[in-house]
VEXDREN-2710 file (C-alpha; in Angstrom, 1 decimal):
% VEXDREN-2710
k/r/px/py/pz
1/UNK/41.8/-5.7/33.6
2/UNK/42.7/-7.1/30.2
3/UNK/46.5/-7.9/29.4
4/UNK/48.2/-5.7/26.9
5/UNK/49.1/-7.6/23.6
6/UNK/52.5/-8.5/22.8
7/UNK/54.2/-5.6/20.9
8/UNK/51.7/-3.1/22.2
9/UNK/52.0/-0.1/24.3
10/UNK/49.5/2.0/26.1
11/UNK/49.1/5.7/25.5
12/UNK/46.2/8.2/25.0
13/UNK/44.1/9.1/22.3
14/UNK/45.6/13.0/22.7
15/UNK/49.1/11.7/22.1
16/UNK/48.5/10.0/18.7
17/UNK/45.5/12.1/17.4
18/UNK/44.8/15.8/16.9
19/UNK/41.5/16.9/16.8
20/UNK/41.6/20.0/14.7
21/UNK/38.6/22.4/13.8
22/UNK/36.7/22.5/10.5
23/UNK/36.1/25.7/9.1
24/UNK/32.9/27.4/8.1
25/UNK/31.5/27.3/4.5
26/UNK/27.7/28.3/4.2
27/UNK/25.5/26.7/1.9
28/UNK/25.4/29.7/-0.4
29/UNK/29.1/29.8/-0.7
30/UNK/29.6/26.2/-2.1
31/UNK/29.9/25.2/-5.4
32/UNK/27.0/22.9/-6.7
33/UNK/28.6/20.3/-8.9
34/UNK/32.0/20.9/-7.2
35/UNK/34.6/18.5/-7.1
36/UNK/35.3/18.1/-3.3
37/UNK/32.8/16.8/-0.6
38/UNK/31.7/19.1/2.1
39/UNK/31.6/17.6/5.3
40/UNK/29.0/18.4/8.2
41/UNK/28.6/16.3/11.5
42/UNK/26.1/14.0/9.6
43/UNK/28.4/13.3/6.7
44/UNK/28.5/14.7/3.2
45/UNK/26.2/18.3/3.1
46/UNK/27.2/19.4/-0.5
47/UNK/30.2/20.0/-2.8
48/UNK/32.8/22.7/-3.5
49/UNK/35.5/23.5/-5.9
50/UNK/37.7/24.2/-3.2
51/UNK/39.2/21.8/-0.2
52/UNK/40.2/22.5/3.3
53/UNK/42.3/19.5/4.2
54/UNK/43.9/16.6/2.0
55/UNK/42.9/12.9/2.2
56/UNK/42.2/10.5/3.3
57/UNK/40.6/12.3/6.2
58/UNK/38.7/11.3/9.3
59/UNK/36.0/13.8/10.2
60/UNK/34.2/13.6/13.8
61/UNK/30.9/15.4/14.2
62/UNK/31.4/18.5/17.0
63/UNK/27.9/20.1/17.1
64/UNK/24.8/18.5/16.0
65/UNK/25.4/14.8/15.3
66/UNK/28.4/14.9/17.9
67/UNK/30.5/12.2/18.2
68/UNK/29.8/10.8/14.5
69/UNK/32.9/9.4/12.7
70/UNK/33.2/9.5/8.8
71/UNK/36.3/8.5/6.8
72/UNK/36.8/10.7/3.4
73/UNK/39.2/8.9/1.2
74/UNK/39.6/12.0/-0.8
75/UNK/40.3/15.7/-0.3
76/UNK/37.4/17.6/1.1
77/UNK/36.3/20.5/3.5
78/UNK/35.1/19.8/6.9
79/UNK/32.8/22.7/8.0
80/UNK/33.0/24.4/11.6
81/UNK/30.8/21.7/13.2
82/UNK/33.2/19.0/12.7
83/UNK/36.6/18.1/13.6
84/UNK/39.1/16.5/11.2
85/UNK/41.1/14.3/12.8
86/UNK/45.1/14.1/12.1
87/UNK/46.6/10.7/13.2
88/UNK/50.5/10.9/13.4
89/UNK/51.8/9.4/10.3
90/UNK/53.0/6.1/12.4
91/UNK/49.3/5.4/12.6
92/UNK/47.2/3.7/9.6
93/UNK/44.3/6.0/9.0
94/UNK/41.6/3.2/8.4
95/UNK/43.0/1.8/11.9
96/UNK/42.3/5.2/13.3
97/UNK/39.2/5.3/11.7
98/UNK/37.6/1.9/12.8
99/UNK/39.0/3.0/16.4
100/UNK/37.4/6.1/16.5
101/UNK/34.1/4.4/15.4
102/UNK/34.8/1.8/18.3
103/UNK/34.9/4.6/21.3
104/UNK/31.5/5.7/20.5
105/UNK/32.3/9.3/20.9
106/UNK/28.5/10.5/21.2
107/UNK/28.5/9.2/24.8
108/UNK/30.7/12.2/25.5
109/UNK/28.4/15.0/24.1
110/UNK/27.6/17.7/26.5
111/UNK/24.2/18.4/27.4
112/UNK/23.3/21.8/25.6
113/UNK/20.7/22.8/23.3
114/UNK/22.8/21.7/20.6
115/UNK/24.6/18.5/21.6
116/UNK/28.3/19.1/21.3
117/UNK/31.8/17.0/21.4
118/UNK/34.6/18.4/23.6
119/UNK/37.9/17.0/22.2
120/UNK/39.8/17.3/25.4
121/UNK/37.3/14.7/26.7
122/UNK/38.3/12.3/23.6
123/UNK/42.0/13.1/24.5
124/UNK/41.8/11.6/27.6
125/UNK/40.8/8.2/26.6
126/UNK/42.9/5.5/26.8
127/UNK/44.8/4.1/23.4
128/UNK/46.5/1.1/23.2
129/UNK/49.0/1.3/20.0
130/UNK/49.9/-1.9/18.3
131/UNK/52.9/-2.1/15.7
132/UNK/52.1/-0.7/12.3
133/UNK/52.3/-3.9/10.8
134/UNK/49.9/-5.4/13.2
135/UNK/47.6/-2.4/12.4
136/UNK/47.6/-3.1/8.6
137/UNK/46.4/-6.6/9.4
138/UNK/43.9/-5.5/11.6
139/UNK/42.2/-3.4/8.9
140/UNK/42.3/-6.2/6.5
141/UNK/40.7/-8.6/8.8
142/UNK/38.2/-6.1/9.9
143/UNK/37.3/-5.1/6.3
144/UNK/37.0/-9.0/5.3
145/UNK/34.7/-9.5/8.1
146/UNK/32.7/-6.6/7.3
147/UNK/32.3/-7.3/3.8
148/UNK/30.9/-10.7/4.9
149/UNK/28.5/-8.7/7.4
150/UNK/27.5/-6.4/4.6
151/UNK/26.7/-9.1/2.1
152/UNK/24.8/-10.8/4.8
153/UNK/22.8/-7.2/5.5
154/UNK/22.1/-6.9/1.8
155/UNK/20.6/-10.5/1.6
156/UNK/18.3/-9.5/4.5
157/UNK/17.3/-6.2/2.9
158/UNK/16.6/-8.0/-0.3
159/UNK/14.3/-10.5/1.7
160/UNK/12.4/-7.9/3.5
161/UNK/11.6/-6.2/0.2
162/UNK/10.5/-9.4/-1.3
163/UNK/8.1/-10.0/1.9
164/UNK/6.7/-6.3/1.0
165/UNK/5.8/-7.6/-2.5
166/UNK/4.4/-10.7/-1.1
167/UNK/2.4/-8.9/1.3
168/UNK/0.7/-7.1/-1.5
169/UNK/0.5/-9.9/-3.7
170/UNK/-1.6/-11.4/-1.0
171/UNK/-3.8/-8.6/-0.6
172/UNK/-4.4/-8.6/-4.5
173/UNK/-5.1/-12.0/-4.9
174/UNK/-7.4/-12.0/-2.2
175/UNK/-9.8/-9.3/-3.6
176/UNK/-9.3/-10.9/-7.2
177/UNK/-11.0/-14.2/-5.5
178/UNK/-7.9/-16.1/-6.3
179/UNK/-7.2/-17.1/-2.3
180/UNK/-10.5/-18.6/-2.2
181/UNK/-11.1/-20.1/-5.6
182/UNK/-11.2/-23.8/-4.3
183/UNK/-13.2/-22.6/-1.4
184/UNK/-16.0/-21.4/-4.0
185/UNK/-15.8/-24.4/-5.7
186/UNK/-16.2/-26.5/-2.6
187/UNK/-18.9/-24.6/-1.3
188/UNK/-21.2/-23.6/-4.4
189/UNK/-24.6/-24.3/-2.2
190/UNK/-23.5/-21.7/0.3
191/UNK/-22.7/-18.8/-2.1
192/UNK/-24.7/-15.8/-1.5
193/UNK/-25.9/-13.9/-4.5
194/UNK/-24.8/-10.4/-5.2
195/UNK/-28.5/-9.2/-5.2
196/UNK/-29.2/-11.2/-1.9
197/UNK/-26.1/-9.2/0.0
198/UNK/-27.0/-5.8/-1.5
199/UNK/-30.7/-6.3/-0.3
200/UNK/-29.7/-7.0/3.3
201/UNK/-27.1/-4.4/3.3
202/UNK/-29.9/-1.9/2.3
203/UNK/-32.4/-3.1/5.0
204/UNK/-30.0/-2.6/7.5
205/UNK/-29.5/0.9/6.6
206/UNK/-33.5/1.1/6.6
207/UNK/-33.3/-0.4/10.1
208/UNK/-30.9/1.6/11.6
209/UNK/-32.5/4.9/10.4
210/UNK/-35.9/4.1/11.8
211/UNK/-34.0/3.6/14.9
212/UNK/-32.3/6.8/14.8
213/UNK/-35.5/8.5/14.2
214/UNK/-37.4/6.5/17.0
215/UNK/-34.5/7.9/19.3
216/UNK/-34.8/11.4/18.0
217/UNK/-38.6/11.6/18.5
218/UNK/-38.1/10.3/22.1
219/UNK/-35.5/13.1/22.5
220/UNK/-37.6/16.0/21.3
221/UNK/-40.4/14.7/23.4
222/UNK/-38.1/15.2/26.9
223/UNK/-36.8/18.3/25.4
224/UNK/-40.3/19.8/24.8
225/UNK/-41.0/18.6/28.6
226/UNK/-38.0/20.1/29.8
227/UNK/-37.3/23.9/30.7
228/UNK/-33.7/23.8/30.7
229/UNK/-33.2/26.0/27.6
230/UNK/-30.8/23.3/25.7
231/UNK/-31.0/23.0/22.3
232/UNK/-33.4/21.1/20.4
233/UNK/-32.1/17.8/19.3
234/UNK/-30.8/17.5/15.4
235/UNK/-32.9/15.1/13.2
236/UNK/-30.8/12.5/12.0
237/UNK/-30.4/12.6/8.0
238/UNK/-31.3/9.6/6.0
239/UNK/-28.8/7.4/4.7
240/UNK/-28.0/8.4/1.4
241/UNK/-27.5/5.8/-1.5
242/UNK/-24.8/6.5/-3.9
243/UNK/-25.8/5.9/-7.6
244/UNK/-24.3/2.6/-9.1
245/UNK/-21.1/2.3/-10.7
246/UNK/-21.4/3.1/-14.6
247/UNK/-20.6/0.5/-17.2
248/UNK/-17.2/2.3/-17.8
249/UNK/-16.2/2.2/-14.2
250/UNK/-16.9/-1.4/-14.1
251/UNK/-14.7/-1.7/-17.3
252/UNK/-11.9/0.1/-15.8
253/UNK/-12.3/-1.5/-12.4
254/UNK/-12.0/-5.2/-14.3
255/UNK/-13.7/-8.6/-14.0
256/UNK/-14.7/-10.6/-10.7
257/UNK/-15.4/-14.0/-9.8
258/UNK/-19.0/-15.2/-10.2
259/UNK/-21.0/-13.9/-7.2
260/UNK/-18.6/-10.8/-6.7
261/UNK/-20.0/-7.5/-7.2
262/UNK/-18.3/-3.9/-7.1
263/UNK/-20.2/-1.7/-4.6
264/UNK/-19.3/2.0/-3.5
265/UNK/-17.7/2.3/0.0
266/UNK/-20.6/4.6/0.8
267/UNK/-23.2/2.1/0.1
268/UNK/-21.5/-0.4/2.2
269/UNK/-21.1/1.7/5.3
270/UNK/-23.6/3.1/7.8
271/UNK/-21.5/6.3/8.5
272/UNK/-18.3/7.7/7.1
273/UNK/-17.2/10.9/9.2
274/UNK/-14.2/12.4/10.4
275/UNK/-12.9/13.6/13.7
276/UNK/-13.2/17.1/15.3
277/UNK/-11.8/20.2/13.6
278/UNK/-10.9/22.1/16.8
279/UNK/-7.9/21.8/18.7
280/UNK/-9.0/20.7/22.2
281/UNK/-7.4/21.8/25.5
282/UNK/-5.6/18.9/26.2
283/UNK/-4.8/17.3/29.8
284/UNK/-2.7/14.5/31.7
285/UNK/-5.6/12.4/32.4
286/UNK/-9.4/12.1/31.0
287/UNK/-10.9/10.8/27.7
288/UNK/-8.7/9.5/25.2
289/UNK/-8.2/12.0/22.2
290/UNK/-6.6/10.2/19.1
291/UNK/-5.0/11.7/16.1
292/UNK/-3.3/10.2/12.8
293/UNK/-0.2/9.1/14.9
294/UNK/-2.2/6.9/17.3
295/UNK/-3.4/4.7/14.0
296/UNK/-1.2/2.1/13.5
297/UNK/-1.3/-1.1/10.8
298/UNK/-1.7/-3.4/13.9
299/UNK/-4.8/-1.3/15.4
300/UNK/-5.3/1.6/17.8
301/UNK/-2.2/2.9/20.0
302/UNK/-2.5/4.1/23.5
303/UNK/0.8/4.5/24.2
304/UNK/1.2/8.2/24.0
305/UNK/-2.2/10.0/23.7
306/UNK/-3.6/13.1/24.2
307/UNK/-6.7/13.4/27.0
308/UNK/-9.5/15.8/27.1
309/UNK/-12.2/16.3/29.8
310/UNK/-15.5/14.5/29.7
311/UNK/-17.4/17.5/28.3
312/UNK/-15.0/18.0/25.5
313/UNK/-15.2/14.3/24.6
314/UNK/-19.0/14.5/24.6
315/UNK/-19.1/17.2/22.2
316/UNK/-16.6/15.4/19.7
317/UNK/-18.2/12.1/19.7
318/UNK/-21.5/13.7/18.8
319/UNK/-19.6/13.8/15.4
320/UNK/-17.9/10.9/15.6
321/UNK/-18.3/8.1/17.8
322/UNK/-15.6/5.2/17.2
323/UNK/-16.4/1.8/18.7
324/UNK/-14.4/-1.4/18.4
325/UNK/-14.7/-2.7/15.0
326/UNK/-15.1/0.5/13.0
327/UNK/-12.1/1.4/10.5
328/UNK/-10.0/4.4/11.0
329/UNK/-8.1/6.1/8.1
330/UNK/-5.4/8.7/8.5
331/UNK/-6.6/11.5/5.8
332/UNK/-3.6/13.9/5.9
333/UNK/0.1/14.0/6.7
334/UNK/3.1/11.6/6.6
335/UNK/0.9/8.7/6.8
336/UNK/-2.0/9.4/4.8
337/UNK/-3.8/6.5/3.9
338/UNK/-2.5/4.3/7.0
339/UNK/-5.6/2.3/8.4
340/UNK/-6.7/0.1/11.0
341/UNK/-9.9/-1.7/12.7
342/UNK/-10.4/-0.4/16.2
343/UNK/-9.5/-3.4/18.5
344/UNK/-9.9/-1.5/21.9
345/UNK/-13.3/-0.9/24.2
346/UNK/-11.9/2.2/25.4
347/UNK/-13.8/5.3/25.3
348/UNK/-12.1/7.8/22.4
349/UNK/-12.7/10.5/20.3
350/UNK/-10.9/11.4/17.2
351/UNK/-9.1/14.5/15.6
352/UNK/-10.2/15.4/12.3
353/UNK/-7.0/14.0/10.7
354/UNK/-8.6/10.8/10.9
355/UNK/-11.7/9.2/8.8
356/UNK/-13.8/6.9/10.7
357/UNK/-16.0/4.1/8.5
358/UNK/-18.5/2.3/10.2
359/UNK/-19.3/-1.0/8.0
360/UNK/-22.7/-2.5/7.9
361/UNK/-23.3/-5.8/9.7
362/UNK/-23.3/-7.9/6.5
363/UNK/-19.8/-6.5/5.9
364/UNK/-16.9/-7.7/7.8
365/UNK/-14.5/-5.1/9.2
366/UNK/-11.5/-7.0/8.7
367/UNK/-12.6/-8.0/5.3
368/UNK/-13.3/-4.1/4.5
369/UNK/-10.0/-3.0/6.0
370/UNK/-7.8/-5.5/4.0
371/UNK/-9.8/-4.7/0.9
372/UNK/-8.8/-0.9/1.2
373/UNK/-5.3/-1.7/1.9
374/UNK/-5.1/-3.9/-1.5
375/UNK/-2.6/-2.3/-3.7
376/UNK/-5.2/-0.9/-6.2
377/UNK/-7.8/0.0/-4.0
378/UNK/-5.3/1.8/-1.5
379/UNK/-4.1/3.6/-4.4
380/UNK/-7.9/4.7/-5.6
381/UNK/-8.1/5.9/-1.5
382/UNK/-4.9/8.2/-1.7
383/UNK/-5.5/9.3/-5.2
384/UNK/-9.2/10.6/-3.9
385/UNK/-7.2/13.4/-2.4
386/UNK/-7.0/15.5/-6.0
387/UNK/-4.3/17.7/-7.0
388/UNK/-3.1/19.3/-3.9
389/UNK/0.2/20.1/-2.7
390/UNK/-0.4/17.8/0.5
391/UNK/-2.1/14.6/0.0
392/UNK/-5.3/14.5/1.6
393/UNK/-8.2/11.9/1.7
394/UNK/-11.6/13.8/1.7
395/UNK/-15.2/12.6/2.9
396/UNK/-16.9/13.6/-0.5
397/UNK/-14.3/11.4/-2.5
398/UNK/-13.8/8.2/-0.5
399/UNK/-17.0/7.3/0.0
400/UNK/-17.0/6.6/-4.1
401/UNK/-14.3/4.3/-3.8
402/UNK/-15.2/0.9/-5.6
403/UNK/-14.9/-2.3/-3.3
404/UNK/-15.1/-5.8/-4.1
405/UNK/-17.6/-7.7/-2.3
406/UNK/-18.6/-11.2/-2.0
407/UNK/-21.0/-13.2/0.3
408/UNK/-20.3/-13.2/4.3
409/UNK/-19.2/-16.9/4.4
410/UNK/-16.3/-16.1/1.9
411/UNK/-15.5/-12.9/3.5
412/UNK/-14.7/-15.0/6.7
413/UNK/-12.6/-17.4/4.6
414/UNK/-10.8/-14.4/3.1
415/UNK/-9.9/-13.0/6.4
416/UNK/-9.0/-16.1/7.8
417/UNK/-6.7/-16.8/4.8
418/UNK/-5.1/-13.3/4.9
419/UNK/-4.7/-13.6/8.7
420/UNK/-2.7/-16.9/8.2
421/UNK/-0.3/-15.5/5.8
422/UNK/0.3/-12.0/7.3
423/UNK/1.1/-13.9/10.6
424/UNK/3.7/-16.0/8.5
425/UNK/5.2/-12.7/7.1
426/UNK/5.1/-10.9/10.2
427/UNK/7.3/-13.8/12.0
428/UNK/9.6/-13.7/8.9
429/UNK/10.1/-9.8/9.2
430/UNK/10.6/-10.1/13.1
431/UNK/13.4/-12.8/12.1
432/UNK/14.9/-10.4/9.5
433/UNK/14.9/-7.5/12.2
434/UNK/16.6/-9.9/14.8
435/UNK/19.2/-11.3/12.2
436/UNK/20.0/-7.4/11.5
437/UNK/20.0/-6.4/15.0
438/UNK/22.7/-9.9/15.6
439/UNK/24.9/-8.6/12.6
440/UNK/25.2/-5.1/14.3
441/UNK/26.5/-6.8/17.7
442/UNK/28.9/-8.7/15.7
443/UNK/30.1/-5.8/14.1
444/UNK/31.0/-4.3/17.5
445/UNK/32.2/-7.5/18.7
446/UNK/34.7/-7.6/15.8
447/UNK/35.9/-4.0/16.8
448/UNK/36.3/-4.9/20.1
449/UNK/38.4/-7.7/19.6
450/UNK/40.4/-5.9/17.1
451/UNK/41.3/-3.2/19.7
452/UNK/42.1/-5.5/22.2
453/UNK/44.5/-7.8/20.3
454/UNK/42.2/-10.5/19.7
455/UNK/41.4/-10.3/16.0
456/UNK/44.7/-11.1/14.4
457/UNK/47.8/-12.9/16.0
458/UNK/50.9/-10.7/17.2
459/UNK/54.1/-11.2/15.1
460/UNK/57.3/-11.2/17.3
461/UNK/59.4/-9.9/14.4
462/UNK/57.3/-6.6/14.1
463/UNK/58.5/-3.3/15.0
464/UNK/57.3/-2.9/18.8
465/UNK/55.1/0.1/19.2
466/UNK/57.0/1.5/22.1
467/UNK/59.7/2.5/19.2
468/UNK/56.7/4.0/17.4
469/UNK/55.6/6.0/20.2
470/UNK/59.0/7.4/21.1
471/UNK/59.1/8.6/17.1
472/UNK/55.5/10.1/17.7
473/UNK/56.8/11.8/20.8
474/UNK/59.9/13.5/19.2
475/UNK/57.5/14.5/16.3
476/UNK/55.2/16.0/18.4
477/UNK/58.1/17.7/20.3
478/UNK/59.4/19.3/16.9
479/UNK/56.0/20.5/15.7
480/UNK/55.3/21.9/19.4
481/UNK/58.6/23.7/18.9
482/UNK/58.2/25.1/15.6
483/UNK/54.9/26.6/16.7
484/UNK/56.2/28.2/19.6
485/UNK/58.9/29.7/17.2
486/UNK/56.5/30.8/14.6
487/UNK/54.4/32.2/17.3
488/UNK/57.5/33.9/18.7
489/UNK/58.5/35.6/15.7
490/UNK/54.9/36.8/14.9
491/UNK/54.8/38.3/18.2
492/UNK/58.1/39.9/17.5
493/UNK/56.9/41.4/14.1
494/UNK/53.6/42.5/16.0
495/UNK/55.6/44.7/18.5
496/UNK/57.5/46.1/15.8
497/UNK/54.4/47.1/13.9
498/UNK/53.3/48.9/17.0
END
C-alpha cells in the first residue's frame, strides 16, 4: 500500500464529485452554426444556440463510449448519453479532469448491448485529495510535461508523413528509370531491347494457348468416351492482343529511358480475371475463400478467412485459379486499389471483389505489382473505375493501363533496390510506432505519479486537505438540506392542489 502524501487526505469520488445526467437534444433540434458545443459520449457532436451548463465542465460518457472523459472550457450542452461532472468548488477543475482521465472509467462499463457506465461504480472509487495549492502545481506540471510529449508526437507524425512521401518517391523514381540509371550505364552489353522482350512475351502467350488447346482436346476425348452425362469441356479462348498505345497516349505518359517501353497491362499478362460473384455457403473448415479484407499490402492474409467445401472451391477455381506469384487487386470497397503478390502455396479461391493478374514469365510479378503501386499508375488503375458513386475497378478497363517495361535483368535490379529501401522505410515506421506507444506509456506514468503525490513536492505551508474536506462535507450537508426542504415544500404544494 502506498503512503498517503503529506497534507493529502483519503476520501471517495462520490464525496467530492457529482455525476449529473445530461439532457436529450435530438439532432433535428440543434442549431447549425450555434455558439455552444453539444457533447455526446465521444465528444462534440454538434452545436446549439442555448447551453445546458456553464463551463468549464467535465463531460463523461454514460452510454456508447462509456467512461470517456472530455473537458469543455466553455458553456455547453451535454446530452442524455453523458454525465456532466460537478467537482466541489474546493477542487481544481483541470485537476479533476486529469484525475478522471487517469481512472479509466471505461473498465466499469456494464456488459449490455450498448455499453453503459453506472455512476455509483465511480462514486465508490478512492480519491486522494491534495491541498488546493498543490492541485494547481500538479496541473501546471502535467500540462508542462504533456506539452513536451505533444511536441514529440507531432514530430513523429511529421516523420511518418515524410516516410509516406519518400515511399511514393522511391516507386516513382523506380519506374522512371532513375533508380537504375547507373546500373544501365554499367551494364549496356546486358540490356535487352524492347522488341526482343515483346517478342518473348508474345511467344509465351502463344505457347500457353497451344498447351491449353492440347489439354482441352484431351479432355474432350475423355468426355466423348465417358457416359456420365457431364458437360462438354469449354474450349479455351485465344489470348487477345490489345491495340498498341497511340502517339497521343505516349505523349501523355511521358518519356522513358532508352530500352524501356510502355505496354498495356493486358499484353503483359497471361490472364486477368476476378473471383466468383456468388456468395458461397461458408463453414468452419475447408478451402480458403478470400475477399478484399484478406488482401494486404504485405501479402495474402489467412488470419480470419472464410472457408468453403471442396466442391464449391473447384467451381470457383474454374474461373480464377490463384497461385503463388500472381497479383491480387481489390476492385471495390473501402480498400479499392490495394494489391499484393500471392506469397503462399495454400489452395484458395476468391470473391468477386478481388481481381487476379497472372503475369507472363518474362515479367517479374514483384516488378509488375510495384509498378501498379507507383503513384501515377496507381491513380490510373483506380480511375479506371469510371464515374460511379462508389469507386470500383473493372476488368474491361484495367487491362488498358499502361506499364513501363524494361528487360528482365533490370527488372530484377529494380525489385532488389525497391525491396532494400522499403525495408528501411518499414523499420523507421516501426520505430515511430514504438515511440508513439512509449509516449502514451509516459503519459499514463505522469498521471499515476500526479495522483500518488510523486509529481511535485509537498509544501507544509499549504492548507491541509483535511480542512478542505471538512468544508466540502459542510457544503454537501447544506445542499442536501436545501434539496430536502425544496422537496418537502413541493410535496406540500402538491397535496394542497389535490
